[in-house]
C-alpha positions as CSV (number, residue, x, y, z in Angstrom):
1,X,16.0,11.4,20.1
2,X,15.1,8.3,18.0
3,X,17.2,7.9,14.9
4,X,15.3,7.9,11.6
5,X,16.0,4.6,9.8
6,X,13.1,4.8,7.3
7,X,13.2,6.9,4.2
8,X,9.8,7.7,2.7
9,X,9.2,8.6,-0.9
10,X,6.6,11.4,-0.9
11,X,4.0,10.9,-3.7
12,X,0.3,11.8,-4.2
13,X,-0.5,14.1,-1.2
14,X,-3.6,12.2,0.0
15,X,-2.0,8.8,0.2
16,X,1.3,10.1,1.5
17,X,-0.4,12.0,4.2
18,X,-2.3,8.9,5.2
19,X,0.9,7.0,5.6
20,X,2.4,9.8,7.7
21,X,-0.7,10.1,9.9
22,X,-0.8,6.4,10.5
23,X,2.9,6.2,11.2
24,X,2.6,8.9,13.8
25,X,-0.5,7.6,15.3
26,X,0.7,4.0,15.8
27,X,4.2,5.1,16.9
28,X,2.7,7.4,19.5
29,X,0.6,4.5,20.7
30,X,3.8,2.5,21.2
31,X,6.0,5.3,22.7
32,X,3.5,7.6,24.3
33,X,3.9,11.2,25.2
34,X,4.3,13.6,22.3
35,X,6.3,11.1,20.2
36,X,6.1,11.2,16.5
37,X,7.6,8.7,14.0
38,X,11.2,9.5,13.0
39,X,11.7,9.4,9.3
40,X,13.2,11.3,6.4
41,X,11.3,12.0,3.2
42,X,12.2,12.9,-0.4
43,X,9.2,14.4,-2.1
44,X,8.7,13.3,-5.7
45,X,7.0,15.3,-8.3
46,X,4.0,12.9,-8.7
47,X,3.0,14.7,-11.9
48,X,6.1,13.1,-13.5
49,X,5.1,9.6,-12.2
50,X,1.3,9.4,-12.3
51,X,1.0,9.8,-16.1
52,X,3.3,6.7,-16.5
53,X,1.2,4.5,-14.2
54,X,-0.2,1.9,-14.0
55,X,2.1,0.0,-16.5
56,X,5.8,-0.6,-16.1
57,X,8.1,1.1,-18.7
58,X,11.7,2.1,-19.1
59,X,10.6,5.7,-18.7
60,X,9.0,5.0,-15.3
61,X,12.2,3.0,-14.4
62,X,14.3,6.1,-15.0
63,X,12.1,8.5,-13.1
64,X,11.7,6.3,-10.1
65,X,15.3,5.2,-10.0
66,X,16.4,8.8,-9.7
67,X,14.4,9.3,-6.6
68,X,15.5,6.0,-5.1
69,X,19.1,7.0,-5.7
70,X,18.5,10.1,-3.7
71,X,16.9,8.1,-0.8
72,X,19.8,5.6,-0.8
73,X,22.3,8.5,-0.2
74,X,20.6,9.1,3.2
75,X,21.5,7.5,6.5
76,X,18.6,5.1,6.4
77,X,18.2,1.3,6.3
78,X,14.8,1.0,4.8
79,X,12.7,2.6,2.1
80,X,8.9,2.9,2.3
81,X,7.0,3.6,-0.9
82,X,3.4,4.8,-0.2
83,X,2.0,3.4,-3.4
84,X,1.3,-0.3,-4.0
85,X,1.3,-0.2,-7.8
86,X,4.8,1.3,-8.0
87,X,6.3,-1.8,-6.4
88,X,6.0,-3.6,-9.8
89,X,8.5,-1.0,-11.0
90,X,10.6,-1.3,-7.8
91,X,11.0,-5.0,-8.6
92,X,12.7,-4.0,-11.9
93,X,15.3,-1.8,-10.2
94,X,18.7,-2.5,-8.5
95,X,18.2,-1.2,-5.0
96,X,20.6,-1.6,-2.1
97,X,18.4,-0.6,0.8
98,X,15.7,-2.8,2.2
99,X,12.2,-2.1,0.7
100,X,9.1,-2.6,2.9
101,X,7.5,-4.6,0.1
102,X,3.7,-4.9,0.5
103,X,3.4,-8.2,-1.4
104,X,6.1,-9.8,0.7
105,X,4.5,-8.6,3.9
106,X,1.0,-9.7,2.8
107,X,2.2,-13.2,2.0
108,X,3.7,-13.5,5.5
109,X,0.4,-12.4,7.0
110,X,-1.7,-14.8,4.9
111,X,0.6,-17.7,5.7
112,X,0.6,-16.9,9.4
113,X,-3.2,-17.2,9.4
114,X,-3.1,-20.4,7.3
115,X,-5.3,-18.8,4.6
116,X,-5.1,-20.3,1.1
117,X,-7.6,-18.2,-0.8
118,X,-8.1,-14.4,-0.7
119,X,-10.2,-11.8,-2.6
120,X,-8.2,-9.0,-4.2
121,X,-9.5,-5.4,-3.9
122,X,-7.4,-2.8,-5.7
123,X,-7.4,-0.6,-8.7
124,X,-9.0,-2.0,-11.8
125,X,-5.5,-2.5,-13.2
126,X,-4.3,-4.3,-10.1
127,X,-7.3,-6.6,-10.0
128,X,-7.1,-7.6,-13.7
129,X,-3.4,-7.7,-14.3
130,X,-1.0,-10.5,-13.5
131,X,1.5,-8.9,-11.2
132,X,-0.2,-9.5,-7.8
133,X,-2.0,-12.7,-8.9
134,X,1.2,-14.4,-10.2
135,X,3.2,-13.4,-7.1
136,X,0.5,-14.9,-4.8
137,X,0.0,-18.0,-6.9
138,X,3.7,-18.7,-6.8
139,X,3.4,-18.8,-3.0
140,X,0.4,-21.2,-3.2
141,X,-2.2,-18.6,-2.5
142,X,-5.3,-18.5,-4.8
143,X,-6.7,-15.1,-5.8
144,X,-10.4,-14.5,-6.3
145,X,-11.8,-11.3,-7.8
146,X,-15.0,-9.4,-7.1
147,X,-17.6,-9.4,-9.8
148,X,-17.1,-7.1,-12.8
149,X,-19.7,-4.7,-11.5
150,X,-18.1,-4.6,-8.1
151,X,-14.6,-4.2,-9.6
152,X,-15.8,-1.1,-11.5
153,X,-17.3,0.3,-8.3
154,X,-14.2,-0.4,-6.3
155,X,-12.1,1.4,-8.9
156,X,-14.6,4.3,-8.7
157,X,-14.0,4.4,-4.9
158,X,-10.3,4.6,-5.6
159,X,-10.7,7.5,-8.0
160,X,-13.0,9.6,-5.8
161,X,-10.8,9.0,-2.8
162,X,-7.8,10.1,-4.8
163,X,-9.7,13.3,-5.7
164,X,-10.9,13.7,-2.1
165,X,-14.5,13.8,-3.3
166,X,-15.8,10.6,-1.5
167,X,-19.2,10.9,0.1
168,X,-20.8,9.1,3.1
169,X,-23.0,7.1,0.8
170,X,-20.0,5.9,-1.2
171,X,-18.2,4.9,1.9
172,X,-21.2,3.0,3.2
173,X,-21.5,1.1,-0.1
174,X,-17.8,0.3,-0.1
175,X,-18.0,-1.1,3.5
176,X,-21.0,-3.1,2.4
177,X,-19.1,-4.7,-0.5
178,X,-16.2,-5.4,1.8
179,X,-18.5,-7.1,4.3
180,X,-20.1,-9.2,1.5
181,X,-16.8,-10.6,0.3
182,X,-15.2,-11.2,3.8
183,X,-18.0,-13.5,4.7
184,X,-16.4,-16.2,2.5
185,X,-12.7,-15.3,2.3
186,X,-10.3,-12.7,3.6
187,X,-10.0,-9.6,1.5
188,X,-6.7,-8.0,0.7
189,X,-6.5,-4.2,0.0
190,X,-3.9,-3.5,-2.6
191,X,-4.5,0.2,-3.1
192,X,-3.8,3.0,-0.6
193,X,-7.0,4.9,-1.5
194,X,-9.0,1.8,-0.5
195,X,-7.0,1.6,2.8
196,X,-8.0,5.2,3.6
197,X,-11.7,4.4,3.7
198,X,-11.6,0.9,5.1
199,X,-13.7,-0.1,8.2
200,X,-11.8,-0.6,11.4
201,X,-14.0,-3.4,12.8
202,X,-13.4,-6.1,10.2
203,X,-10.6,-8.5,11.1
204,X,-10.7,-10.3,7.8
205,X,-9.3,-7.4,5.9
206,X,-5.6,-7.5,5.0
207,X,-4.4,-4.0,4.4
208,X,-1.1,-3.8,2.5
209,X,-0.5,-0.2,3.5
210,X,-1.1,-1.1,7.1
211,X,1.4,-3.9,6.9
212,X,4.0,-1.6,5.5
213,X,3.3,1.0,8.3
214,X,3.4,-1.6,11.1
215,X,6.7,-3.1,9.8
216,X,8.3,0.4,9.6
217,X,7.3,1.0,13.2
218,X,8.4,-2.4,14.5
219,X,12.0,-1.8,13.3
220,X,12.3,1.7,14.8
221,X,13.4,2.0,18.4
């Protein structure tokens, strides 16, 4: 039996289930048989977290730290947070265990490919705030944004995916916008809901959620 080294913080059901599904799928590809990814999970009450997002605050620090403290009591080495936006709060906390940080992993991927400019797709807040932009700029990576009209549409995709009310037409339009921007620069997905609907045949998409998932699997024997 493989020992669970990863602790997962369970959040919004759709995004958390996506992470679990992908962890199991990719781990099974690696191990074969009936193998499923070994992990432990503490389920958070997302209703106590979601109203405090997307901005950082002392109130959010307190709520999130309580869950992190519970995870750190477990026999794990690594913590996986299935929400990109929450990592701005994670950065404010004193945490002993390793965090599978999407921004760190994304920078490594971008530098491996010798890219210097990327287009950011995320929530409207993520695209227009300084958190991701300043982190990447400090690493010598330029961030470009979609047009205002496209940013609003991308955020609508996020909302409808979160509500599980996305339609085939919406998905087709989302893929079309992704294809438009990846013609010039790689696109980074900084929102799990956008990862859920991404096309699988575009190698110029950097998916932060996928990077977290792959890293979790690579360190698990």
